[in-house]
mmCIF file as Biopython writes it, N, C-alpha, C and O atoms, coordinates in Angstrom:
data_model
#
loop_
_atom_site.group_PDB
_atom_site.id
_atom_site.type_symbol
_atom_site.label_atom_id
_atom_site.label_alt_id
_atom_site.label_comp_id
_atom_site.label_asym_id
_atom_site.label_entity_id
_atom_site.label_seq_id
_atom_site.pdbx_PDB_ins_code
_atom_site.Cartn_x
_atom_site.Cartn_y
_atom_site.Cartn_z
_atom_site.occupancy
_atom_site.B_iso_or_equiv
_atom_site.auth_seq_id
_atom_site.auth_asym_id
_atom_site.pdbx_PDB_model_num
ATOM 1   N N  . UNK A ? 1  ? 70.914 74.799 128.023 1.0 0.0 1  A 1 
ATOM 2   C CA . UNK A ? 1  ? 70.374 73.891 126.895 1.0 0.0 1  A 1 
ATOM 3   C C  . UNK A ? 1  ? 68.763 74.689 126.611 1.0 0.0 1  A 1 
ATOM 4   O O  . UNK A ? 1  ? 68.127 74.795 125.562 1.0 0.0 1  A 1 
ATOM 5   N N  . UNK A ? 2  ? 68.445 75.167 128.002 1.0 0.0 2  A 1 
ATOM 6   C CA . UNK A ? 2  ? 66.832 75.875 127.472 1.0 0.0 2  A 1 
ATOM 7   C C  . UNK A ? 2  ? 66.990 77.012 126.813 1.0 0.0 2  A 1 
ATOM 8   O O  . UNK A ? 2  ? 66.162 77.327 125.958 1.0 0.0 2  A 1 
ATOM 9   N N  . UNK A ? 3  ? 67.732 77.561 127.008 1.0 0.0 3  A 1 
ATOM 10  C CA . UNK A ? 3  ? 67.679 79.075 126.568 1.0 0.0 3  A 1 
ATOM 11  C C  . UNK A ? 3  ? 67.920 78.783 124.815 1.0 0.0 3  A 1 
ATOM 12  O O  . UNK A ? 3  ? 67.233 79.348 123.965 1.0 0.0 3  A 1 
ATOM 13  N N  . UNK A ? 4  ? 69.007 77.813 124.498 1.0 0.0 4  A 1 
ATOM 14  C CA . UNK A ? 4  ? 69.323 77.306 123.203 1.0 0.0 4  A 1 
ATOM 15  C C  . UNK A ? 4  ? 68.065 76.903 122.564 1.0 0.0 4  A 1 
ATOM 16  O O  . UNK A ? 4  ? 67.790 77.521 121.536 1.0 0.0 4  A 1 
ATOM 17  N N  . UNK A ? 5  ? 67.290 76.054 122.929 1.0 0.0 5  A 1 
ATOM 18  C CA . UNK A ? 5  ? 65.571 75.962 122.527 1.0 0.0 5  A 1 
ATOM 19  C C  . UNK A ? 5  ? 64.732 76.948 122.424 1.0 0.0 5  A 1 
ATOM 20  O O  . UNK A ? 5  ? 63.872 77.086 121.554 1.0 0.0 5  A 1 
ATOM 21  N N  . UNK A ? 6  ? 64.994 77.714 123.398 1.0 0.0 6  A 1 
ATOM 22  C CA . UNK A ? 6  ? 63.975 79.189 123.327 1.0 0.0 6  A 1 
ATOM 23  C C  . UNK A ? 6  ? 64.507 79.696 122.245 1.0 0.0 6  A 1 
ATOM 24  O O  . UNK A ? 6  ? 63.698 80.015 121.374 1.0 0.0 6  A 1 
ATOM 25  N N  . UNK A ? 7  ? 65.900 79.915 121.973 1.0 0.0 7  A 1 
ATOM 26  C CA . UNK A ? 7  ? 66.183 80.902 121.333 1.0 0.0 7  A 1 
ATOM 27  C C  . UNK A ? 7  ? 65.959 80.508 119.724 1.0 0.0 7  A 1 
ATOM 28  O O  . UNK A ? 7  ? 65.870 81.334 118.816 1.0 0.0 7  A 1 
ATOM 29  N N  . UNK A ? 8  ? 65.896 79.208 119.596 1.0 0.0 8  A 1 
ATOM 30  C CA . UNK A ? 8  ? 65.341 78.448 118.294 1.0 0.0 8  A 1 
ATOM 31  C C  . UNK A ? 8  ? 64.253 78.357 118.015 1.0 0.0 8  A 1 
ATOM 32  O O  . UNK A ? 8  ? 63.998 78.262 116.814 1.0 0.0 8  A 1 
ATOM 33  N N  . UNK A ? 9  ? 63.341 78.347 118.819 1.0 0.0 9  A 1 
ATOM 34  C CA . UNK A ? 9  ? 62.071 78.464 118.835 1.0 0.0 9  A 1 
ATOM 35  C C  . UNK A ? 9  ? 61.338 80.117 118.557 1.0 0.0 9  A 1 
ATOM 36  O O  . UNK A ? 9  ? 60.225 80.327 118.075 1.0 0.0 9  A 1 
ATOM 37  N N  . UNK A ? 10 ? 62.255 81.060 118.982 1.0 0.0 10 A 1 
ATOM 38  C CA . UNK A ? 10 ? 61.849 82.665 118.849 1.0 0.0 10 A 1 
ATOM 39  C C  . UNK A ? 10 ? 62.340 82.992 117.321 1.0 0.0 10 A 1 
ATOM 40  O O  . UNK A ? 10 ? 61.672 83.670 116.540 1.0 0.0 10 A 1 
ATOM 41  N N  . UNK A ? 11 ? 63.385 82.510 117.068 1.0 0.0 11 A 1 
ATOM 42  C CA . UNK A ? 11 ? 63.801 82.520 115.427 1.0 0.0 11 A 1 
ATOM 43  C C  . UNK A ? 11 ? 63.249 81.909 114.767 1.0 0.0 11 A 1 
ATOM 44  O O  . UNK A ? 11 ? 63.321 82.392 113.637 1.0 0.0 11 A 1 
ATOM 45  N N  . UNK A ? 12 ? 62.399 80.619 114.801 1.0 0.0 12 A 1 
ATOM 46  C CA . UNK A ? 12 ? 61.482 80.017 113.836 1.0 0.0 12 A 1 
ATOM 47  C C  . UNK A ? 12 ? 60.340 80.810 113.909 1.0 0.0 12 A 1 
ATOM 48  O O  . UNK A ? 12 ? 59.872 81.059 112.798 1.0 0.0 12 A 1 
ATOM 49  N N  . UNK A ? 13 ? 59.478 81.493 115.255 1.0 0.0 13 A 1 
ATOM 50  C CA . UNK A ? 13 ? 58.798 82.055 115.225 1.0 0.0 13 A 1 
ATOM 51  C C  . UNK A ? 13 ? 58.575 83.296 114.269 1.0 0.0 13 A 1 
ATOM 52  O O  . UNK A ? 13 ? 57.584 83.643 113.626 1.0 0.0 13 A 1 
ATOM 53  N N  . UNK A ? 14 ? 60.124 83.970 114.427 1.0 0.0 14 A 1 
ATOM 54  C CA . UNK A ? 14 ? 60.208 84.950 113.619 1.0 0.0 14 A 1 
ATOM 55  C C  . UNK A ? 14 ? 60.092 84.889 111.998 1.0 0.0 14 A 1 
ATOM 56  O O  . UNK A ? 14 ? 59.475 85.629 111.232 1.0 0.0 14 A 1 
ATOM 57  N N  . UNK A ? 15 ? 60.813 83.874 111.770 1.0 0.0 15 A 1 
ATOM 58  C CA . UNK A ? 15 ? 60.827 83.628 110.342 1.0 0.0 15 A 1 
ATOM 59  C C  . UNK A ? 15 ? 59.951 83.375 109.699 1.0 0.0 15 A 1 
ATOM 60  O O  . UNK A ? 15 ? 59.862 83.718 108.521 1.0 0.0 15 A 1 
ATOM 61  N N  . UNK A ? 16 ? 58.791 82.477 110.542 1.0 0.0 16 A 1 
ATOM 62  C CA . UNK A ? 16 ? 57.513 82.221 109.852 1.0 0.0 16 A 1 
ATOM 63  C C  . UNK A ? 16 ? 56.540 83.533 109.790 1.0 0.0 16 A 1 
ATOM 64  O O  . UNK A ? 16 ? 55.631 83.668 108.972 1.0 0.0 16 A 1 
ATOM 65  N N  . UNK A ? 17 ? 56.887 84.458 110.783 1.0 0.0 17 A 1 
ATOM 66  C CA . UNK A ? 17 ? 55.975 85.743 110.316 1.0 0.0 17 A 1 
ATOM 67  C C  . UNK A ? 17 ? 56.511 86.412 109.330 1.0 0.0 17 A 1 
ATOM 68  O O  . UNK A ? 17 ? 55.713 86.889 108.522 1.0 0.0 17 A 1 
ATOM 69  N N  . UNK A ? 18 ? 57.885 86.630 109.114 1.0 0.0 18 A 1 
ATOM 70  C CA . UNK A ? 18 ? 58.454 87.266 108.174 1.0 0.0 18 A 1 
ATOM 71  C C  . UNK A ? 18 ? 57.869 86.667 106.592 1.0 0.0 18 A 1 
ATOM 72  O O  . UNK A ? 18 ? 57.405 87.230 105.600 1.0 0.0 18 A 1 
ATOM 73  N N  . UNK A ? 19 ? 58.213 85.005 107.010 1.0 0.0 19 A 1 
ATOM 74  C CA . UNK A ? 19 ? 57.850 84.470 105.486 1.0 0.0 19 A 1 
ATOM 75  C C  . UNK A ? 19 ? 56.130 84.812 105.202 1.0 0.0 19 A 1 
ATOM 76  O O  . UNK A ? 19 ? 55.713 84.994 104.058 1.0 0.0 19 A 1 
ATOM 77  N N  . UNK A ? 20 ? 55.465 84.851 106.104 1.0 0.0 20 A 1 
ATOM 78  C CA . UNK A ? 20 ? 54.100 84.936 105.697 1.0 0.0 20 A 1 
ATOM 79  C C  . UNK A ? 20 ? 53.808 86.226 105.458 1.0 0.0 20 A 1 
ATOM 80  O O  . UNK A ? 20 ? 52.892 86.414 104.657 1.0 0.0 20 A 1 
ATOM 81  N N  . UNK A ? 21 ? 54.528 87.528 106.107 1.0 0.0 21 A 1 
ATOM 82  C CA . UNK A ? 21 ? 54.533 88.849 105.481 1.0 0.0 21 A 1 
ATOM 83  C C  . UNK A ? 21 ? 54.839 89.145 104.306 1.0 0.0 21 A 1 
ATOM 84  O O  . UNK A ? 21 ? 54.301 89.794 103.409 1.0 0.0 21 A 1 
ATOM 85  N N  . UNK A ? 22 ? 55.945 88.485 104.444 1.0 0.0 22 A 1 
ATOM 86  C CA . UNK A ? 22 ? 57.034 88.694 103.074 1.0 0.0 22 A 1 
ATOM 87  C C  . UNK A ? 22 ? 57.200 87.447 102.562 1.0 0.0 22 A 1 
ATOM 88  O O  . UNK A ? 22 ? 58.133 86.745 102.950 1.0 0.0 22 A 1 
ATOM 89  N N  . UNK A ? 23 ? 56.253 86.992 101.564 1.0 0.0 23 A 1 
ATOM 90  C CA . UNK A ? 23 ? 56.211 85.632 100.833 1.0 0.0 23 A 1 
ATOM 91  C C  . UNK A ? 23 ? 57.540 85.406 99.904  1.0 0.0 23 A 1 
ATOM 92  O O  . UNK A ? 23 ? 58.643 85.745 100.332 1.0 0.0 23 A 1 
ATOM 93  N N  . UNK A ? 24 ? 57.362 84.756 98.481  1.0 0.0 24 A 1 
ATOM 94  C CA . UNK A ? 24 ? 58.605 84.367 98.073  1.0 0.0 24 A 1 
ATOM 95  C C  . UNK A ? 24 ? 58.971 85.660 97.217  1.0 0.0 24 A 1 
ATOM 96  O O  . UNK A ? 24 ? 60.071 85.780 96.678  1.0 0.0 24 A 1 
ATOM 97  N N  . UNK A ? 25 ? 58.130 86.461 97.148  1.0 0.0 25 A 1 
ATOM 98  C CA . UNK A ? 25 ? 58.733 87.920 96.389  1.0 0.0 25 A 1 
ATOM 99  C C  . UNK A ? 25 ? 59.985 88.066 96.735  1.0 0.0 25 A 1 
ATOM 100 O O  . UNK A ? 25 ? 60.910 88.106 95.923  1.0 0.0 25 A 1 
ATOM 101 N N  . UNK A ? 26 ? 60.127 88.170 98.156  1.0 0.0 26 A 1 
ATOM 102 C CA . UNK A ? 26 ? 61.613 88.206 98.732  1.0 0.0 26 A 1 
ATOM 103 C C  . UNK A ? 26 ? 62.575 87.443 98.198  1.0 0.0 26 A 1 
ATOM 104 O O  . UNK A ? 26 ? 63.657 87.880 97.805  1.0 0.0 26 A 1 
ATOM 105 N N  . UNK A ? 27 ? 62.170 86.114 98.157  1.0 0.0 27 A 1 
ATOM 106 C CA . UNK A ? 27 ? 63.288 85.189 97.902  1.0 0.0 27 A 1 
ATOM 107 C C  . UNK A ? 27 ? 63.750 85.478 96.076  1.0 0.0 27 A 1 
ATOM 108 O O  . UNK A ? 27 ? 64.879 85.312 95.615  1.0 0.0 27 A 1 
ATOM 109 N N  . UNK A ? 28 ? 62.755 85.850 95.448  1.0 0.0 28 A 1 
ATOM 110 C CA . UNK A ? 28 ? 62.541 86.197 93.986  1.0 0.0 28 A 1 
ATOM 111 C C  . UNK A ? 28 ? 63.526 87.361 93.615  1.0 0.0 28 A 1 
ATOM 112 O O  . UNK A ? 28 ? 64.308 87.394 92.666  1.0 0.0 28 A 1 
ATOM 113 N N  . UNK A ? 29 ? 63.264 88.494 94.773  1.0 0.0 29 A 1 
ATOM 114 C CA . UNK A ? 29 ? 64.317 89.610 94.465  1.0 0.0 29 A 1 
ATOM 115 C C  . UNK A ? 29 ? 65.386 89.322 94.556  1.0 0.0 29 A 1 
ATOM 116 O O  . UNK A ? 29 ? 66.112 89.636 93.613  1.0 0.0 29 A 1 
ATOM 117 N N  . UNK A ? 30 ? 66.038 88.533 95.816  1.0 0.0 30 A 1 
ATOM 118 C CA . UNK A ? 30 ? 67.527 88.219 96.247  1.0 0.0 30 A 1 
ATOM 119 C C  . UNK A ? 30 ? 67.804 87.120 95.570  1.0 0.0 30 A 1 
ATOM 120 O O  . UNK A ? 30 ? 68.918 86.624 95.736  1.0 0.0 30 A 1 
ATOM 121 N N  . UNK A ? 31 ? 66.951 86.553 94.744  1.0 0.0 31 A 1 
ATOM 122 C CA . UNK A ? 31 ? 67.657 85.301 93.572  1.0 0.0 31 A 1 
ATOM 123 C C  . UNK A ? 31 ? 67.771 84.345 94.261  1.0 0.0 31 A 1 
ATOM 124 O O  . UNK A ? 31 ? 68.817 83.824 93.873  1.0 0.0 31 A 1 
ATOM 125 N N  . UNK A ? 32 ? 67.169 83.469 95.441  1.0 0.0 32 A 1 
ATOM 126 C CA . UNK A ? 32 ? 67.726 82.454 96.492  1.0 0.0 32 A 1 
ATOM 127 C C  . UNK A ? 32 ? 66.775 81.727 95.808  1.0 0.0 32 A 1 
ATOM 128 O O  . UNK A ? 32 ? 65.921 82.331 95.160  1.0 0.0 32 A 1 
ATOM 129 N N  . UNK A ? 33 ? 66.797 80.105 95.869  1.0 0.0 33 A 1 
ATOM 130 C CA . UNK A ? 33 ? 66.215 79.475 95.568  1.0 0.0 33 A 1 
ATOM 131 C C  . UNK A ? 33 ? 65.375 79.128 97.196  1.0 0.0 33 A 1 
ATOM 132 O O  . UNK A ? 33 ? 65.814 79.386 98.317  1.0 0.0 33 A 1 
ATOM 133 N N  . UNK A ? 34 ? 64.500 78.691 96.950  1.0 0.0 34 A 1 
ATOM 134 C CA . UNK A ? 34 ? 63.722 78.368 98.272  1.0 0.0 34 A 1 
ATOM 135 C C  . UNK A ? 34 ? 64.330 77.056 99.235  1.0 0.0 34 A 1 
ATOM 136 O O  . UNK A ? 34 ? 64.406 76.927 100.457 1.0 0.0 34 A 1 
ATOM 137 N N  . UNK A ? 35 ? 64.720 76.159 98.098  1.0 0.0 35 A 1 
ATOM 138 C CA . UNK A ? 35 ? 65.263 74.725 99.053  1.0 0.0 35 A 1 
ATOM 139 C C  . UNK A ? 35 ? 66.496 75.415 99.518  1.0 0.0 35 A 1 
ATOM 140 O O  . UNK A ? 35 ? 66.638 75.123 100.705 1.0 0.0 35 A 1 
ATOM 141 N N  . UNK A ? 36 ? 67.439 76.189 99.121  1.0 0.0 36 A 1 
ATOM 142 C CA . UNK A ? 36 ? 68.611 76.733 99.558  1.0 0.0 36 A 1 
ATOM 143 C C  . UNK A ? 36 ? 68.356 77.545 100.826 1.0 0.0 36 A 1 
ATOM 144 O O  . UNK A ? 36 ? 69.202 77.509 101.721 1.0 0.0 36 A 1 
ATOM 145 N N  . UNK A ? 37 ? 67.378 78.189 100.947 1.0 0.0 37 A 1 
ATOM 146 C CA . UNK A ? 37 ? 67.088 79.374 101.739 1.0 0.0 37 A 1 
ATOM 147 C C  . UNK A ? 37 ? 66.424 78.335 103.481 1.0 0.0 37 A 1 
ATOM 148 O O  . UNK A ? 37 ? 66.602 78.749 104.627 1.0 0.0 37 A 1 
ATOM 149 N N  . UNK A ? 38 ? 65.904 77.383 103.207 1.0 0.0 38 A 1 
ATOM 150 C CA . UNK A ? 38 ? 65.497 76.371 104.196 1.0 0.0 38 A 1 
ATOM 151 C C  . UNK A ? 38 ? 66.537 75.540 104.227 1.0 0.0 38 A 1 
ATOM 152 O O  . UNK A ? 38 ? 66.366 74.772 105.174 1.0 0.0 38 A 1 
ATOM 153 N N  . UNK A ? 39 ? 67.700 75.270 103.567 1.0 0.0 39 A 1 
ATOM 154 C CA . UNK A ? 39 ? 68.837 74.389 103.818 1.0 0.0 39 A 1 
ATOM 155 C C  . UNK A ? 39 ? 69.266 75.425 104.824 1.0 0.0 39 A 1 
ATOM 156 O O  . UNK A ? 39 ? 69.337 74.947 105.956 1.0 0.0 39 A 1 
ATOM 157 N N  . UNK A ? 40 ? 69.595 76.801 104.738 1.0 0.0 40 A 1 
ATOM 158 C CA . UNK A ? 40 ? 70.423 77.237 105.330 1.0 0.0 40 A 1 
ATOM 159 C C  . UNK A ? 40 ? 69.670 77.603 107.151 1.0 0.0 40 A 1 
ATOM 160 O O  . UNK A ? 40 ? 70.211 77.714 108.251 1.0 0.0 40 A 1 
ATOM 161 N N  . UNK A ? 41 ? 68.424 77.679 106.756 1.0 0.0 41 A 1 
ATOM 162 C CA . UNK A ? 41 ? 67.582 77.845 108.154 1.0 0.0 41 A 1 
ATOM 163 C C  . UNK A ? 41 ? 68.215 76.290 109.053 1.0 0.0 41 A 1 
ATOM 164 O O  . UNK A ? 41 ? 68.841 76.080 110.093 1.0 0.0 41 A 1 
ATOM 165 N N  . UNK A ? 42 ? 67.764 75.652 108.214 1.0 0.0 42 A 1 
ATOM 166 C CA . UNK A ? 42 ? 67.791 74.064 109.061 1.0 0.0 42 A 1 
ATOM 167 C C  . UNK A ? 42 ? 69.411 74.148 109.758 1.0 0.0 42 A 1 
ATOM 168 O O  . UNK A ? 42 ? 69.697 74.086 110.954 1.0 0.0 42 A 1 
ATOM 169 N N  . UNK A ? 43 ? 70.348 74.311 108.574 1.0 0.0 43 A 1 
ATOM 170 C CA . UNK A ? 43 ? 71.823 74.439 109.268 1.0 0.0 43 A 1 
ATOM 171 C C  . UNK A ? 43 ? 72.097 75.444 110.331 1.0 0.0 43 A 1 
ATOM 172 O O  . UNK A ? 43 ? 72.954 75.142 111.161 1.0 0.0 43 A 1 
ATOM 173 N N  . UNK A ? 44 ? 71.489 76.609 110.431 1.0 0.0 44 A 1 
ATOM 174 C CA . UNK A ? 44 ? 71.412 77.040 111.606 1.0 0.0 44 A 1 
ATOM 175 C C  . UNK A ? 44 ? 70.739 76.638 112.702 1.0 0.0 44 A 1 
ATOM 176 O O  . UNK A ? 44 ? 71.305 76.696 113.794 1.0 0.0 44 A 1 
ATOM 177 N N  . UNK A ? 45 ? 69.575 76.217 112.604 1.0 0.0 45 A 1 
ATOM 178 C CA . UNK A ? 45 ? 68.952 75.534 113.868 1.0 0.0 45 A 1 
ATOM 179 C C  . UNK A ? 45 ? 69.690 74.440 114.575 1.0 0.0 45 A 1 
ATOM 180 O O  . UNK A ? 45 ? 69.948 74.352 115.776 1.0 0.0 45 A 1 
ATOM 181 N N  . UNK A ? 46 ? 70.051 73.415 113.342 1.0 0.0 46 A 1 
ATOM 182 C CA . UNK A ? 46 ? 71.218 72.485 113.606 1.0 0.0 46 A 1 
ATOM 183 C C  . UNK A ? 46 ? 72.612 72.715 114.631 1.0 0.0 46 A 1 
ATOM 184 O O  . UNK A ? 46 ? 73.096 71.967 115.482 1.0 0.0 46 A 1 
ATOM 185 N N  . UNK A ? 47 ? 72.968 73.897 114.221 1.0 0.0 47 A 1 
ATOM 186 C CA . UNK A ? 47 ? 74.420 74.252 114.608 1.0 0.0 47 A 1 
ATOM 187 C C  . UNK A ? 47 ? 73.857 75.163 116.186 1.0 0.0 47 A 1 
ATOM 188 O O  . UNK A ? 47 ? 74.574 75.214 117.186 1.0 0.0 47 A 1 
ATOM 189 N N  . UNK A ? 48 ? 72.903 75.607 116.128 1.0 0.0 48 A 1 
ATOM 190 C CA . UNK A ? 48 ? 72.682 76.386 117.381 1.0 0.0 48 A 1 
ATOM 191 C C  . UNK A ? 48 ? 72.097 75.064 118.601 1.0 0.0 48 A 1 
ATOM 192 O O  . UNK A ? 48 ? 72.271 75.301 119.796 1.0 0.0 48 A 1 
ATOM 193 N N  . UNK A ? 49 ? 71.709 74.291 118.357 1.0 0.0 49 A 1 
ATOM 194 C CA . UNK A ? 49 ? 71.145 72.912 119.066 1.0 0.0 49 A 1 
ATOM 195 C C  . UNK A ? 49 ? 72.648 72.002 119.361 1.0 0.0 49 A 1 
ATOM 196 O O  . UNK A ? 49 ? 72.809 71.376 120.409 1.0 0.0 49 A 1 
ATOM 197 N N  . UNK A ? 50 ? 73.599 72.046 118.352 1.0 0.0 50 A 1 
ATOM 198 C CA . UNK A ? 50 ? 74.587 71.205 118.529 1.0 0.0 50 A 1 
ATOM 199 C C  . UNK A ? 50 ? 75.508 72.067 119.657 1.0 0.0 50 A 1 
ATOM 200 O O  . UNK A ? 50 ? 76.194 71.668 120.598 1.0 0.0 50 A 1 
ATOM 201 N N  . UNK A ? 51 ? 75.256 73.264 119.207 1.0 0.0 51 A 1 
ATOM 202 C CA . UNK A ? 51 ? 76.335 74.436 120.177 1.0 0.0 51 A 1 
ATOM 203 C C  . UNK A ? 51 ? 76.046 74.691 121.470 1.0 0.0 51 A 1 
ATOM 204 O O  . UNK A ? 51 ? 76.835 75.395 122.100 1.0 0.0 51 A 1 
ATOM 205 N N  . UNK A ? 52 ? 74.361 73.952 122.393 1.0 0.0 52 A 1 
ATOM 206 C CA . UNK A ? 52 ? 74.182 74.004 123.193 1.0 0.0 52 A 1 
ATOM 207 C C  . UNK A ? 52 ? 74.344 72.904 124.154 1.0 0.0 52 A 1 
ATOM 208 O O  . UNK A ? 52 ? 74.421 73.049 125.374 1.0 0.0 52 A 1 
ATOM 209 N N  . UNK A ? 53 ? 74.406 71.374 123.269 1.0 0.0 53 A 1 
ATOM 210 C CA . UNK A ? 53 ? 74.795 70.364 124.000 1.0 0.0 53 A 1 
ATOM 211 C C  . UNK A ? 53 ? 76.171 70.128 124.282 1.0 0.0 53 A 1 
ATOM 212 O O  . UNK A ? 53 ? 76.503 69.166 124.975 1.0 0.0 53 A 1 
#
């Protein structure tokens, strides 16, 4: 359980760093809407948390 939470926090931390360093130009380049990107992130986090419980 604790490992799962730490993994999620680490993942979110890295994601935040990448978004700060590589802003919306990356999403524009990939033609990915921002809402779809965050929906995917939330889905991944939810799946990881559910997998650990």
